[in-house]
Residue frames as qw, qx, qy, qz and C-alpha x, y, z in Angstrom:
[[0.416, 0.905, -0.081, -0.028, 75.38, 65.40, 373.57],
 [0.202, -0.755, 0.617, 0.090, 78.92, 64.87, 374.88],
 [0.690, -0.064, 0.716, 0.078, 78.74, 61.13, 373.94],
 [0.668, 0.669, 0.325, -0.006, 77.59, 61.96, 370.50],
 [0.207, 0.920, -0.330, -0.043, 80.50, 64.35, 369.88],
 [0.433, -0.562, 0.703, 0.050, 82.91, 61.79, 371.28],
 [0.738, 0.195, 0.643, 0.055, 81.63, 59.07, 368.99],
 [0.564, 0.819, 0.103, 0.011, 81.72, 61.32, 365.96],
 [0.014, -0.864, 0.501, 0.043, 85.30, 62.41, 366.72],
 [0.613, -0.295, 0.731, 0.044, 86.24, 58.77, 367.20],
 [0.753, 0.434, 0.490, 0.063, 84.80, 57.81, 363.86],
 [0.361, 0.923, -0.134, -0.029, 86.46, 60.73, 362.07],
 [0.135, -0.765, 0.629, 0.028, 89.92, 59.86, 363.47],
 [0.701, -0.117, 0.704, 0.002, 89.51, 56.09, 363.04],
 [0.739, 0.651, 0.163, -0.067, 88.89, 56.52, 359.32],
 [0.336, 0.840, -0.419, 0.070, 92.42, 57.88, 358.84],
 [0.399, -0.583, 0.695, -0.132, 94.08, 55.53, 361.26],
 [0.748, 0.052, 0.660, -0.051, 92.83, 52.33, 359.55],
 [0.638, 0.725, -0.070, -0.248, 93.42, 53.50, 355.98],
 [0.862, -0.028, 0.323, 0.389, 95.89, 51.58, 353.84],
 [0.133, -0.630, 0.353, 0.679, 98.72, 53.36, 352.04],
 [0.753, 0.575, 0.289, -0.138, 97.62, 53.44, 348.41],
 [0.461, 0.812, -0.357, 0.027, 101.01, 54.54, 347.04],
 [0.940, -0.253, 0.025, 0.227, 103.54, 51.69, 347.59],
 [0.270, -0.805, 0.400, 0.343, 107.14, 52.59, 348.11],
 [0.682, 0.605, -0.379, -0.159, 109.27, 52.02, 345.01],
 [0.973, -0.151, -0.005, 0.177, 111.39, 48.88, 345.10],
 [0.339, -0.788, 0.409, 0.312, 115.06, 49.27, 345.89],
 [0.806, 0.579, -0.122, -0.008, 117.12, 48.91, 342.71],
 [0.871, -0.032, -0.053, 0.488, 120.72, 47.83, 342.16],
 [0.295, 0.627, -0.053, 0.719, 121.68, 51.50, 341.70],
 [0.493, -0.766, 0.028, -0.412, 120.35, 52.30, 345.15],
 [0.913, -0.357, 0.016, 0.196, 122.50, 49.52, 346.70],
 [0.700, 0.301, -0.011, 0.647, 125.56, 50.81, 344.83],
 [0.001, -0.748, 0.045, -0.662, 124.91, 54.40, 346.00],
 [0.697, -0.685, 0.047, -0.208, 124.48, 53.25, 349.62],
 [0.919, -0.093, -0.003, 0.383, 127.67, 51.21, 349.38],
 [0.505, 0.484, -0.034, 0.714, 129.65, 54.17, 348.07],
 [0.280, -0.780, 0.021, -0.559, 128.21, 56.52, 350.67],
 [0.836, -0.548, 0.035, -0.016, 129.02, 54.12, 353.52],
 [0.853, 0.079, -0.001, 0.516, 132.54, 53.54, 352.18],
 [0.248, 0.644, -0.038, 0.723, 133.22, 57.27, 351.81],
 [0.509, -0.751, 0.041, -0.419, 131.92, 57.89, 355.37],
 [0.927, -0.333, -0.013, 0.173, 134.06, 55.11, 356.70],
 [0.689, 0.289, -0.034, 0.664, 137.17, 56.54, 355.07],
 [0.037, -0.753, 0.057, -0.654, 136.36, 60.05, 356.42],
 [0.711, -0.666, 0.061, -0.217, 136.00, 58.73, 359.95],
 [0.922, -0.111, 0.007, 0.372, 139.07, 56.55, 359.69],
 [0.512, 0.499, -0.037, 0.699, 141.12, 59.46, 358.32],
 [0.246, -0.791, 0.063, -0.557, 139.90, 61.95, 360.90],
 [0.832, -0.548, 0.071, -0.047, 140.56, 59.50, 363.75],
 [0.868, 0.093, 0.002, 0.488, 144.03, 58.60, 362.34],
 [0.295, 0.653, -0.059, 0.695, 145.00, 62.23, 361.90],
 [0.477, -0.776, 0.081, -0.406, 143.86, 63.03, 365.48],
 [0.907, -0.396, 0.076, 0.125, 145.78, 60.11, 366.96],
 [0.753, 0.267, 0.004, 0.601, 148.92, 60.90, 364.92],
 [0.115, 0.767, -0.057, 0.629, 148.84, 64.55, 365.85],
 [0.593, -0.732, 0.170, -0.290, 148.77, 63.80, 369.61],
 [0.963, -0.103, -0.033, 0.247, 151.49, 61.15, 369.34],
 [0.487, 0.626, -0.193, 0.578, 154.09, 63.90, 368.76],
 [0.551, -0.390, -0.484, 0.557, 153.88, 64.90, 372.41],
 [0.138, 0.232, 0.032, 0.962, 153.00, 68.56, 371.70],
 [0.451, -0.561, -0.444, -0.534, 149.55, 68.31, 373.34],
 [0.174, -0.420, 0.558, -0.694, 148.95, 69.43, 376.90],
 [0.077, -0.059, -0.973, 0.208, 147.57, 66.81, 379.33],
 [0.369, 0.295, 0.486, -0.735, 144.20, 68.50, 379.85],
 [0.663, 0.445, -0.114, -0.591, 143.09, 67.93, 376.21],
 [0.101, 0.373, -0.904, -0.182, 145.03, 64.68, 375.68],
 [0.303, 0.150, 0.910, -0.241, 142.29, 62.39, 377.04],
 [0.524, 0.582, 0.285, -0.553, 139.54, 64.07, 374.98],
 [0.406, 0.630, -0.503, -0.431, 141.54, 63.81, 371.79],
 [0.031, -0.218, 0.974, 0.046, 142.39, 60.13, 372.38],
 [0.409, 0.348, 0.762, -0.361, 138.73, 59.33, 373.01],
 [0.512, 0.675, 0.062, -0.527, 137.53, 61.26, 369.91],
 [0.292, 0.572, -0.687, -0.341, 140.24, 59.85, 367.63],
 [0.119, -0.090, 0.988, -0.048, 139.72, 56.30, 368.86],
 [0.474, 0.454, 0.578, -0.486, 135.93, 56.72, 368.62],
 [0.493, 0.657, -0.199, -0.534, 136.23, 57.89, 365.07],
 [0.169, 0.406, -0.874, -0.208, 138.44, 54.95, 364.11],
 [0.218, 0.144, 0.938, -0.228, 136.13, 52.44, 365.81],
 [0.473, 0.544, 0.366, -0.589, 133.04, 54.21, 364.34],
 [0.362, 0.537, -0.518, -0.559, 134.41, 53.64, 360.84],
 [0.141, -0.144, 0.977, 0.064, 134.21, 49.85, 361.18],
 [0.447, 0.449, 0.717, -0.290, 130.37, 49.53, 361.01],
 [0.445, 0.723, -0.056, -0.526, 130.35, 51.76, 357.96],
 [0.161, 0.492, -0.783, -0.344, 132.84, 49.58, 356.16],
 [0.258, 0.101, 0.954, -0.110, 130.79, 46.49, 357.12],
 [0.454, 0.626, 0.427, -0.468, 127.61, 48.15, 355.86],
 [0.350, 0.678, -0.376, -0.526, 129.32, 49.08, 352.60],
 [0.026, -0.257, 0.949, 0.180, 130.36, 45.45, 352.10],
 [0.357, 0.334, 0.830, -0.269, 126.86, 44.22, 352.73],
 [0.440, 0.712, 0.155, -0.525, 125.30, 46.78, 350.34],
 [0.212, 0.566, -0.661, -0.445, 127.89, 45.82, 347.65],
 [0.158, -0.031, 0.986, 0.036, 127.00, 42.18, 348.02],
 [0.403, 0.552, 0.628, -0.371, 123.29, 43.04, 347.72],
 [0.345, 0.704, -0.237, -0.574, 124.12, 45.11, 344.64],
 [0.099, 0.382, -0.858, -0.328, 125.80, 42.07, 343.09],
 [0.108, 0.150, 0.980, -0.069, 122.99, 39.68, 344.02],
 [0.393, 0.488, 0.404, -0.666, 119.89, 41.83, 343.36],
 [0.107, 0.127, 0.756, 0.633, 117.88, 41.02, 340.25],
 [0.425, 0.360, 0.262, -0.788, 114.76, 42.59, 338.90],
 [0.138, 0.145, 0.893, 0.403, 112.25, 40.91, 336.63],
 [0.497, 0.210, 0.020, -0.842, 109.02, 41.66, 334.82],
 [0.008, -0.057, -0.977, -0.205, 106.57, 38.83, 334.24],
 [0.584, -0.188, -0.235, -0.754, 102.88, 38.06, 333.74],
 [0.188, -0.079, 0.873, -0.443, 101.26, 36.20, 336.63],
 [0.329, -0.294, -0.793, -0.421, 98.26, 33.89, 336.12],
 [0.236, 0.031, 0.576, -0.782, 95.19, 34.72, 338.09],
 [0.068, -0.407, -0.885, -0.215, 91.70, 33.23, 338.16],
 [0.242, 0.036, 0.167, -0.955, 88.74, 35.44, 338.06],
 [0.175, 0.389, 0.893, -0.145, 85.15, 34.50, 338.65],
 [0.218, -0.065, -0.291, -0.929, 82.52, 35.93, 336.42],
 [0.659, -0.030, 0.217, -0.720, 78.76, 35.41, 336.53],
 [0.918, 0.182, -0.104, -0.338, 78.86, 32.19, 334.53],
 [0.935, 0.159, -0.206, 0.241, 82.36, 30.70, 334.70],
 [0.530, -0.744, 0.243, 0.327, 85.87, 30.84, 336.01],
 [0.746, 0.609, -0.010, 0.268, 88.52, 31.95, 333.60],
 [0.685, -0.385, 0.042, 0.617, 92.26, 32.64, 333.79],
 [0.307, 0.933, 0.024, 0.187, 93.77, 35.98, 333.00],
 [0.717, 0.015, -0.159, 0.679, 97.29, 37.40, 333.22],
 [0.175, -0.980, -0.090, 0.012, 98.32, 40.45, 335.16],
 [0.530, 0.608, -0.369, 0.461, 101.73, 42.24, 334.91],
 [0.745, -0.655, -0.053, 0.114, 104.03, 41.80, 337.88],
 [0.342, 0.752, -0.450, 0.340, 107.40, 43.29, 338.79],
 [0.888, -0.425, -0.135, 0.115, 109.69, 41.25, 341.05],
 [0.118, 0.789, -0.527, 0.293, 112.86, 42.08, 342.93],
 [0.955, -0.203, -0.208, 0.061, 114.90, 39.18, 344.23],
 [0.037, -0.812, 0.524, -0.256, 117.75, 39.62, 346.74],
 [0.913, -0.028, -0.388, 0.123, 119.95, 36.61, 347.35],
 [0.391, -0.831, 0.338, -0.206, 121.76, 36.56, 350.64]]
């Protein structure tokens, strides 16, 4: 009886684990790349500004020595952390400029009971040049 229950549970759970996703994710459009580029660029400027303000504020010499190290590390980390965001913004902008979308009809062969004939199916394509 225990083996029967184990096999039934295995079959129930394996049905869901081997199923294919029937709803494909929507293709990334040019507008998505532009939005990601703007978001990355804004985030980069925010981190750069926060780090610069922190480093400028401690350069006046009004900060006590106990918090000086923490502020230098946080300010420097924010400035350095802005660099990958600017790089990602540049990459997304290049992808925005190079992405093209197309709609076409693809030829396909289908086999019927008596012959092979060609038919056309609609296809959407997204090409990203690197």
